[in-house]
N, C-alpha and C positions, 0 to 999 in steps of 0.2 A: 455435633457436627462442626466442623471447622473448614474455612477456606484461607488459603493463603494466595496473595496477589504477587506472582512473580514475573509479570510482564504486561505491556499496555497499560502501564500506570502513569497518567498524566503525560502520555504520549500514545501514538498510534500504532506502534508495531510491537512485535514480540510478545503476542498473546500467549499466556502461560498460567494456569491456575491449578493449584494443588488442594485436593479436597480430601479430608479424613473423616470418614463416617461409617458406621456399621462395621467396624472391624477392618475396613479396606482403605488403602491410599490410592487415589486415582487422580488423573490429569484431565483437564478439558484444554485442548489445544497445545501446541508446543512450536511457536512460531519463531522466526528470526527477527533480530533488532534490525532495522534499516534507517539510514540517514548519516549522520556525521561519523567519521571514522572512529571516533571514541566509542560511540553507541555500537558500530558493527563489530568492535573488538570484544564487546560482551558476549558474542555468540561463541567463541572459544572458551569462555570461563566455565569452571565447573558447574553442574546444576546444583541448587541448593537442596537437593534431595538425593537418594540414591536410586539411580534408575533400575536397579535389580529389585528394589522393594515396591515399585509401582505394580498394583494389581491389573489395571486396564487403563484405556484412555478413550475419551470421547472427542472427535474432531469435528468442528463446526463447519469448516470448508477448506479448499485447497490451496488458497493464496498462501504464498510463502511466509507472510507475516503471521500466519497461523499454524502452519505446517513444516515450515522449513528447518527446524531442529530435529524433527523426528528421526533422520538418519543418524544424527549424533547420539540421541537417546538409544537407538538400537546398537550403535557400536560400543555404547557403554554398559550394556547388558540387559536392556529391557527386551523383553521377548514375549510378553503377553498380549492380548487382543487390542487392537485400535478399531473402535466402532465408528463407521462414517457411511453417509449416503453412497449408493453404487455409483453416482456419477462423480462424486468426489474421490472415491477409490480410482475410476477411470482417469481422471485429470491428475491425481498424485502420482499414477505410473508414468505420465509424461513429465510432470513438473519437477518432482524430486531429482530425478536423474539429470534433468536440464539444469537445475540448481547445483547439482554435484559437478557438472561440467564446468559451469560458471565458476565455482569455487577453485576448481583446479587452474583455470585460465587466469584468474585473478591472483592465485597464489604464485602461479610462474612468474607473472609480471612483477608482483611486489618482491618476490625473491631476488630478482636481478638488482632491484634497487638496494635491497638489505645487504647482499654481497658486495655491491660496490661501496657501501657505507662500512663495510667490515663487520656487518651483523650476521647472526645466525640465519639461515633460511628457515622457514615454517611449513609444515605441512598444510594441506587445505583442510578446512574444517570437515569435509568428507568429500569422497569422489563420486562420480557418476555411477561405478560399479557399487560401491557401498550403499548408495542411496536405492539402487535396483533391489538389492538384498532385502531391505527393510519393508518392501511391498508385501512379503509373505504373510505378516502378521495382521494385515488389513482385513477387516470382516465387513462386508457389504450389507447394508440395512435398506429399507425402504422408508419413504414418508408415511407417517401415521401408524407405523408398526411399533408395537410395545416390546421392547428388547428387554428381556430379563436376564440381568447381569448374575444375580443370585436371588435368593428368597426375600432379601431385603432391600435390594437396589434395582430399580427400573427405569428405563430411559424411552423417551419417544423423540424422533426427529421430525421436524415441521419445516416446510419450505419457508426459506428466509427471504427469497426473492432478490438476492445479492449477486449470485451467479450460479451457474449450473451446479446443482447439489448441495448449495449453501443451505444450513439448517439452524433453526431455533430448536434448542434441545431442552426438553422437560425431563427433570431428574426427581424421582421419588425415592426419598430414603427412610427406611423404617429403624428406628433406635428405641430400644426400652418399651416396645409396643406403640410408640408414638411415631406417625408418619409426617415428614417434612417434604415439601416441595420447593425445588429451586429451578429457575428458568434462565437459561443462558441465550441471549440473543445471537452470539457471534456478530456478524456484520449484517445489519438490518438493511434490506434494498430499498432503493428509491422507489417510490410506488408507480412511477410509469416508466420503468425500464423496458425497452423493446425486448421481445421475445419470452421474457419471463413472467410467471404469475406474480402477484403482489405478495407480501409477506403474510403468513398465517397470523391471525389474531388468537392470543391464548387467553383462556377464560379465567385461570386461577393461578396463584403462585403465592409462596410465603416470602421468598426472597428473589429477587430479580438482578441479574448481572448483565448490564446493558451497555452497548457501545455508545459513543457521544461525538463520533467524528465532526458532525455539523450541528452540534447542539446550540450554535449561536447564529445559524445561517438558514436561509431560505432558497431553495433552488429555482431557477428559471424553469417555467413549465414547459412540457414536451413540444407543443406546437411552436413555441417561440424559439427553442434551441435548434430545431429542424431549419427553420428559416435563416437563423443566424449562421448555422454551419454552412449552408448553401451560399449565402452571401459572402463570407470570408473565402471560401475555396474558389468560388468563381472569380472574384476579383483578383485572387494571386494568379489564377490560371490566365486571366486576360492580360496581366502584367508580365506574362512570360515567366513566371516563378514556379517553384515546386513547394507544395503543402507537405510538410513533415508533421505527422501526427505520432508523438510518442504514446503508445498504447500497451497496456498489459496484454500479454499474449493470449490470455484466457479471459473470455468474458467481453470486455470492451471492444475488442476487435471485431467479434461477431454482432454485437449491438451496432456499430458503426456501419458494418457491411448491410445489415438490415435496413438501418436507417436511410443509407444511400439508395437502397433498391425501392424504398416505400416514398422517397420524396416525390417522385412524379405524379403521385395521386393526391396531393396535398391541394395545389392550386392549378388555375388555368390561364392566369393573367400573362400578358405577353413578356415582361420582364423576367417572371419566374420561369416560363418556359425557356427563355434565352440562356439563363443561368443553369438550368437543369441540362440543357444540351451541351453547353460548355463542360459541366461536369462529366456527363456520359461519354463525351468524346476524348476525355483525358484518360490515360492509363492509370489504374490504382493498383499499387503494389502492396501486398501484405508480405513483408520482409522479416518473417520469422518462421523457421520449421516447426517451432512448437505451436505457433498459431494455426498452422496447416494441420498438425495432428489434432489439435484441440476443435478445430472445426469438424472434423471427422467424430470426435466425441459427440458434439452437439448434435450432429445427424443421427447418431446411434441413441440419443437420449430424447427424441422428440416429444416422448410422453410428458416432459417436464414443461413444455412450451405452453403459452397461452392456447385457448381453444381456437381463436381466429388463425393463429400460425399453423396449428396441427391441420386445420381445413385447407389452408393454402397449400400446404406440403402434399396432402391427399390429392388435391387437384393438379399436382404436377408443377406448382410455382414455388420453387425453393427459395425461401427468403435470404438465404446465405450465397446466392449466386446472382451475378448480373454482367452484362457485357463489359469489357474492358478490365475486368479484375483479372489480376496475375499473382501467382504465389512465387517466391524466389527461394530456392531451396538452399543452393550452394553459397559458400563465401564469394566465390567468384562472380555469381549473379548479383550478390548483394553490391559488391564493389562497382559493378558494371552501372549501376543505377547513378551513380555519382559522376559517371563520365558522360552521361546522356543529358543534352541541355533541354530535351523536351519538356514542357510543362507536364507535371505529373503529381500524383498524390502518393505518398509513401507513409504506410502504416507500419510502425516497428517497435518491438519491445526493447527495454523495459519503458513502463509508463513514467517511472521517475528519473529516467535518463542516467542511471548510475552505472548500469552493466548492459552487456549485449550490443547488437549492431546499431541501435540508435545512435549511440556515441559517434559513430562514423559518419552517419547522416547529418547530425548536428555540426560536426567539424566543417563539413563541406557546404552547409547551408546557413548557418547562423551568421556569417559575415555579410552575407548577400542581401541588399535591401529588397530585392524582387521576391524572395522567398518568404514564407510564413511558417512559423512553429506554432501548432495548434494543440494546446494541451486539453485533454478532455477527462482527466481524472485527478484525484487527490494527490498533492505533492508534499511529501514528509519534509519537515524543516531538517536541513543539512544535506539534503540531496541536490544534485546538479538541477533537476527540474525546478526545485523550490528558488534557487538562486535566479534562474532565468525568468520564471514567472513574476518574481518580486523585484525585477528591474535591474538585475546586474547589467553593467555596461561591457563587462569582459568576463570570460569565464576560462578555466583551464581545462582542456581535454587531450588526453594522452601527453600531458607535459607542454603542450602548447598553448599559448595565450590567444583566444579567439574573440574577436570584437562583436558584439551582439548587435547587429545593424538590420537582422530580419525583423519582419512584423511578428510580435508575440501576441497571441490570443489565448484565452482560457474560457471554454464553455462549461460552466459548473454543473449545468443541468444534465450533463452525461454521467455524473458520479454514480457510482452503485451503491452509495450510502444513503439512508434516509435522512432528510433535513430535519430541523427543529419541529416542524409541524407534525410530520409522521413519527418522530420519536414520541412526541406527546401523545399522538394518536394511539400508537401501541400501548402506552401506559392507560389511556382512557378505556381501551377495548377490555381490560380485565373486568370480568363481573365480579370476582373477589379479588380486591386489590392486594399488591404485595405489602408486607409489613415494613419491608426494607429495600431500598434500592442502591447497588453499587454502580458507579459511572466508571467505565474503563474506556480504552481505546479511543482517546480524544486528548487534544491539547488542553493545557490548563484554562485558557480563556473561555473555550467552547464549553468545558465542563462547568466552570463556575456559573456561567450564564444559565445552562440547562438545569444545574442543581437548583438555582434560585426558583427557576419557573416551575419545576416540579413541587418544590415545597410550597410555593405560594398558590399554586392552583389546585394540588391534589392533598396536601397536607401530609404526604408519605416522607418519613425520614429517609435522607439520601446522603450516602457517603462517598467521597472521592478518595479511594485508598491510595496510599503510598507504597512503593515497591517494597515487598518483603514483610507487609503487615499480615497478621493473622487475627481473623474475626471468629469468634464462637458465636454460632447462629442459634440463639435461644429466643425466648419471648422478648428480651432485650439484646440486641446485637453488641457484643463486647469486643474491643481490640485487647487481645491477650499477649500478643507477642509482635516485636519487629526485628527483623534480621538484621545484624550489624554491618553486613555488606553493603557498600556504597551502592546506591541505585545508580543505573545507567545514565549517563549525562544527556541532558536534553539540550536542545539548541539554545534555550534561554539561559541555562546554566553556562554553557560555553561562552555566550556573549559576556556574561558577568565575570567569569574567569578571566577572559581575555583583557577585559577593561582593568582589572587589578594587576594583571601581568604589566599592561601597558603603563599604568601609573609608575611601577617600579622602573621600567625601562626608561621612562622620560626622565626620572631623577638621576638615573645613571648617565643618561645622554647629556644632562645639564652640566653634570660635573666634568665629563670628558671634554665636551665642547669648550667650556670654560678655560680647562686646563691647556687645550691646544692653542686657544687664542692668546693665551699669556706667553705662549713660547715665542721669544724674539727671532727664532730661526724660521718661523712659518713664513712662506711666501705669499704674495697676493694671489696667485693662482690657487694655492691651497685654501686660502680663506674664500675664495670665490666658489670653489667646489663644495665647501662646506654650507655657504649660504645658499646655493642651489638645491641642496639636498634638504635643508631645513624648509625652504619655499615648497618644495614638492610635499614634504610631510604636512605643512599647513594646509595645502590643497586638499590632502587625503582626509584631514580631520574636518574640513569644512564640507566635504562630500558627505561624510557620515552624519554630521549635524544637519545638513540640509535635507538629506534623504529620509 
């Protein structure tokens, strides 16, 4: 049995793993790269395998960084089954066409720039219509159901607690009369996510492929984040500002709605009640048609909720509804939100701020010191959200430079990912421990810390694979091949590349400036302009050093 790592290696997006076993070739996940432009360009590259030769696919969950290249896979000839939980199938039916629509819009906008530069226009990665076609090959399964792929390969989907329908996949493969078991965590849920059950603990595995997004971090616990959320929101509303929450349209939005609805039951002190009333009197807009449809999917899959939530729903108290909640369907409705000065809360996708309506809301609120941009989910390096969270003073949105004067807050406890403590608890929960662990879906710093902790505390050998590495899974795990194709550029790679480029450019500048200064025809005003430009460059360099 062999596994080749073709995504989410030393980064958190592009999940894609090729397994060759028992005479079959199959995939676990086929996600999109997200982040800097170089990384996103990888989405259009050829697959490292022939899609027509793939026998089947297992999909852990619907998030685009795990499912987003499925339409491309389909367009290039893959026609066999994709096994996924029923709720994942329901959500992919919304999210993949929506992703296709975004691809079309982004392509249209970028092609205008390409044509102006004299470059050839490019087709979108796929269209909404093409994405809708690939849904025909999805095969819905239930949690705890053993799926017989063939006589030698069986799989079971377990609740991962990350989002509706998210799955930890157990995979049994028999070769030459010997059975081996792999476990893919997909994205493991934060143990106290509102609405959803906790991740399922798995008893046995020979090999574990585990996410590591927060392998070096601990989250704020649930009760703290609720009070912090209320404090930030009420202070902004008291100040006459707008709270903009960049939120993934699926999952996080529903959790926030639930949290807002439940806050009133937490405390009864005077200040808390005042803050809560301030919140409840403000309009709360969910500005994403996809979020509206996803909320319907949540209502249709209430069997996946915690027992307490199910009971509330049966008693007529729907946790996804509360006074003041408004959904905006049309583009006109969305634009109207930015013409209204009434203090309000706007929840809008995408969560990393790179595409969708959120960019318009940021353009209209980032410059305003009265407003707050409240982040509640992971921000991948290279994204607009990452820049804002990490202290950018100015950002570019739709070609315009926008000053970041708004209050910027990040409540990490809302993350849908397990922190270090719960990642370790997942490993501790195995009765028969894995022989080997592969860490994926994490930045290098996070993975290095988690790797050392696993080795020191459990003694289990742990590998952080590079892009394109193939491992033979025997008693000893052996690296047998590495693809020559360059791995997608991470934000760290980009920084180092830019530094090298800058060194060369500074050498060039040194020569040109000295040559200009030596020119006897140069006027005082010319020298003044050169001096001002060099002073500005000095400031920029000092800003980088001080930052």
